[in-house]
N, C-alpha and C positions, 0 to 999 in steps of 0.2 A: 864291612871286612872284620875279621877277628883273625888273633894271630893262631897260624895253621896248629899248633899243637892243642890247641882249645877243644878242636873237634877232631883229633887223631889223626892229622897229618904234618908233615915234614917241612919245615921251612925248608931245610937245606934242599930235602929231596925235590919239593917243587921248585926249586930254583934253575933243576935241569931243564924245565920248558923254556925259561930264558935264553940258556946255550942252543937249544933245539932251533927256536924260533929266531935266532942272531943269526946261525950259521945259514938258515935256507935263505935269508933276506939276504945275506953279504954273497948266496952263492946265485943270487937273483932268481930263485925259484919261484917268491913271491915278492908281493909289495911290502905289505905288512899284514898283518890280523891282530884280532883280541880273543883272549882265553879265557874262560872263567871257571873257576873248581869251588864247588859249592859242596858241604857234608852239614847232616843235622841242622839243616834251614840256615847255616851262616855262610857267607862269601869267607873262601879262606885265600884265595888266589884271583887277581883279576891284570892281567898284562897286556897293553897296548903294545907292540911292536912294529919298527917301520913305519912305511908312509902309507897315508890314505891317498896320496895324489903325489907319485913321483917328480913327474915334470912340474908341478906348483913348490915342492919343496915343504907337503903338509904333513905332519908328523900323525901318525894314526892316535887316538884318543881313545879312554875307556867308552867315552857316549859316541863313537864314532856309527854312523847307522848305514846297516849292509839288506843288498836283496838277498831275502831270505828264501823267495822261488816254493820249491816244496816244503818246506818247513811252514807253510802257511796252512797246508792239507791238516795237522793234528790240532788246529786252531778253531778248523773248519770241523772236522769229526766232535769237537767239543760242544760246539755250538747244536750241531744235529742232536746229539745225546741230552743236551740239555732240554731242549724240547720234547723228546723220547720223556725225559724225565715228567713233564709235565702232563702225559698222556695224550697229545696230538697223532701220535701212530704208533704202530707196532715195527718193527723191524723188518719183518717179513712181509707187510705189506707192500703192494707194487706202487712204484713213486706215481705212476698212470694217475692214483687217485688225486694226487695233487699237482701234476703235470699232466695234462691228457695228451700230450703230443706224442709219451713215451708208451701209449698202449699198446699200437699196432706196429711191431718192431719188424725187420728183414734182417736177414743175417749172410753173410758170405757164404758161399758154398766152399767145402775144404780144398786149398789147395791143388791137392791132388785128386782132384773129383773132375775128369776131364767133359765127365757128360752132363755137368751142371754149371749152367753159365751165368745163371742168373741167382740173385740173392732169394733164399725161402725166406717163408713168415718165423719169425722166433715161435719155440714151441712152448716158449712159459716168458711171462715178463719179467721186466727189470726187478727185484727189492729194492727195498731201502739197504737191507743188507747185502746185496751184490753191490750195490755202490760202495760202499764202507770197505769191503773186501777187493774190491778190483776184482769182483768176477760178473762185472756187467755186459762184456763183450767189446767195451768204449776202449778205444785206445789212445795215442799219443801222433802225433803228426810224423814221427821219424817212422813209422810202420809204413812198409812199401807200398802195401794194399789201400789203405785207407788214408793216406798222408795228404796225397795229392787232391782225393776227396773233400776232405776237411779246407785245404788251403781253397780249393775250387768253390766253396759254399761261405768262405769267410770264414770259420771257424780258428778262433785265438787259443791259447794255450795260457794266458797272462802276461806273458814276455814280450809284448809288442804291444804300441798303440791301437786301440782299435775305439771306434767313436758311436759303437754299440752297448746294450746293457745285457747282461745275463738271461733276461726274461725273452729278449730277441735270438740269441744266439741261442740259448737252449734248444729252443723251438726248433731251430734250423738243425740243430746235431740230429734231432729225433727223427729227420728225414733222411738220414746218410743210413746204411747196412752197419751192424754191429760185426766185429770178427769174427766171432764165435756166440755161441747159443747163451743166452745168460746163465750163471751157476756151472758151466762146462770146465772152463780153464780159468787161469789168473793173467790178468794183462794190465799193465799199469797204464793208468791214462787219464782220462777226462771225467771219470767218475767222480771225483772230489768237487769240481765245476759246477754238475749237476746240482751235487747236497747243497753247493753252497746256493743256488737257484732254489730250491725246497725249502730251504732257510728262511729265502725270502717270503717265498708262499705262506707258510706254514704262519712266520713271526709278523705280517704285515710292513716289513722294515727294508729298505734297500741292505744287503748284507754290511757296509761298512757301518751303517748305523747301529745294527744290530751287535758287529762287534765291539765296536766303542761303547756302547750303555752296558751291554751285559757280560763283556769279557774286561776289555783293556781300562776302563775307568774300575772296577769292582779289584784290579789286580794291582794296579797303579801302573798299566804299562803305557807310559806317556810319550813313548817314542817309536810308538809300532800303529803304521798307517797303510792305507793301499796306494796312497799318492802322498808325495812327501810337500808338508806347507811350508810356502814359499819362506819363510824364516829359519827354516832347518836345512835350506837346501845345500848350505856349504860342509854340512857334516856328512854328507853320502861318501862312501867310499867310491873310490875310480877301478872299472871291471880292468883288468889284464888277460892277456891271453900269453900261453908259453906251449911252443908245439916240441916235442920230442925232447932233448934235452939241451934246448938253448936258451937265452934267458927270456924272463917276461918282457913283454910290449904292452904296449897300452892298447885296448879295447878301442877297433874304429866307433865314431858315433852313428856311423851309416848301420843300416840293419845288416847283420848276419847272415848269410842264406847257406845253408846246409841240406841239400836235398831238399824235402818238404818241409826242413825245418827252419823257420825265419825267424829269429829273437833281435830286441836291439838293448841296447845298456841305458838309455835315457828313458824310457817307459814310467819311472816313477815319476819326472816332474815336467815332461815333455808329452803333449798330448792332448785329448779332451777330457782324461780321468772321469771316463763314465763308467768303464768296464771293470768289475770287481770278481776278480777271480780267486774263487774259494779254495783252487790247487796250487797255487803260485804266485799270487799277485800282493801279498806282503813285505815290506821293508821292517826290519826293526833293529834294536841294540842286542847285544850280547845280556847286559842286566835285564834289559823288559823280558827277554825269552827265558832267562832265568826265572823270572817270576812267573812265566808260565809253565814251565818243567817243574816248578819246585810246588803248583796248585799239585798239577798230577803226582807228584812223588809224596805231597799229604794226605791223597786220596779224595781230593775233589778239593778243598779248602786251603786258603792263605789268608792269612793275616785277619783271622776274623771271622772273615768273609768265606761262602761257601757257596759255588759253583756246581758242583757234582756230588752226589752221593759216592760215599766208597767202593760200593757195590757196582756202581756203572764205571768209575775208574778200572775197577780188578775186569770187568768184562772189557773194555776196550784196551785192556794188556795181556789178554788171552788167547794162543793162537785160535785162529777160527778156522784155518782149513786143512785139519785132517784128514779129511776125504779127498784131499785135490794130491796126497801125493809130494807137495813139495817138502826140499829140505831145509827150510829155514821157516822161522816164526815169523807169521805174521798176525796183528790184530786191526782195530780200526787206526788207523793211521800211522801205527807203530810197528816198527822190525823188534823182534824178540828173540832173547838169546832162549832158545828151545829145554836145552838139556846139556849134560855133561859130555854127551857125542858132541855139540856146537861147541863147545867151550874148549877152542883149542890156542888160545891167548888170555892174556890178562881180562879179567873180569868177572861177571857172575851169572849164574842160570836165573832167568827171570828178568835181568836188566831189558832194556829196552829203548829204542832209537830213533834216528830218522835224521835226514839231510837235505841240502839242496843244489839245483843247479849251477850255481855261481861257487859253488865249493863252503859252504857253512854245515855244521851240523851238532846234533846233541847225542847223548846219552843220559839215561836216568838208571840208578840203580836200586832199589828198594832194600837189597840184601844191606846195603852198604850204606842207606840212607846218603846217597851223594850223587851228584849230576855234573855232567860237562859241558858247555857251551863252547864251540869254535866256529867265529867269525872270519871269512875271506873273500875275497873277489876276485875269481880266476877260473876262465872256461876258455877253452877245454884244458882241465886242471892237470891230471896224469901224475897226481901227487900223492904219497903215502902220508903225509904230515898229520892229516885231522887223526889218522890211526894211530901215528906215534902220540900225538897230545894226549888221547886217550891213554894209551899205557903207561907216559909219563903222570898222571892224574894219578891212576890207581896205584903205582909203584911207592908212591907218597903215604899210603896209609901206614902207619905204624901203631894202632891200637891193638 
């Protein structure tokens, strides 16, 4: 921690985060959260507010562990690009070269095509680039057309106990039709889980071991895991839920069923602990994730160790989908502020970001050499608090 003024931030202005957090907690919109703001490689603000477990009267602490869900995706994409840098594959190669089950895929007919009742053969193979950009045709369980099929086949998303492995489930996933032809549309989904298995195949390591040895240990991320060691179990925050304008309630220990989406809150510590979801499986702390984010902000290097080339990070944080006609920026795992037309709130062109299912988020701003981490545990969320914290981080700049 440094005095905020030494990195061009105002102590007084950063204290506004405290007041906003305390207001949301008093109004029972959240139980608690941890917020971190860093600039020029130094942590200027680290605030722990409220409770990690209201009923047990356990206060939130800076080292509280959170389910980061889709903030796992950025780490998996880094793992893929590390192997890419080693020359194991090209991004436009078909993933079937390494996972043969994906060689002959089928695609659902368009919903408005009444004459096509059966899936049709894919016109092209899924490339590694398709997986990195969510243009593979894979989706998530919330999709009404494919969600039931995923459930029937036992396909998981990382937020529910499962006694199988990535190798087993990805081969089953390959037998289910795609939502659209590869490369023809963007659909957020299980693409990054397939990439997690690609990492296993190419590296010869289980994904948890690759992450631990190649990413977490070099970065000093000592509290980031797929499954929480028993000694750290008491440090994980409780998940709460809030519907409409009502107060928060403790999430049930029983799995939540919402259509075809089924998820639990105790998956990080109860269960077989064998399925390593590259798309959603990790738990972490604000300080740990800040080390990962700082590595990206530094162009692939952190504390004297280099995971990626500066040029690779540049590629990962460059908009990849110009030809798709979408109105938001998307790199390899990162959302991106494309240009001034997208800058309708405090921030910078070229800043990038991500978030997770249980209300965690981050932003990284190369222009300001700044990053922010927000960690909470709430689902469904329905709150704009993370956006408020991002604004409060930017308004503290005084240089």
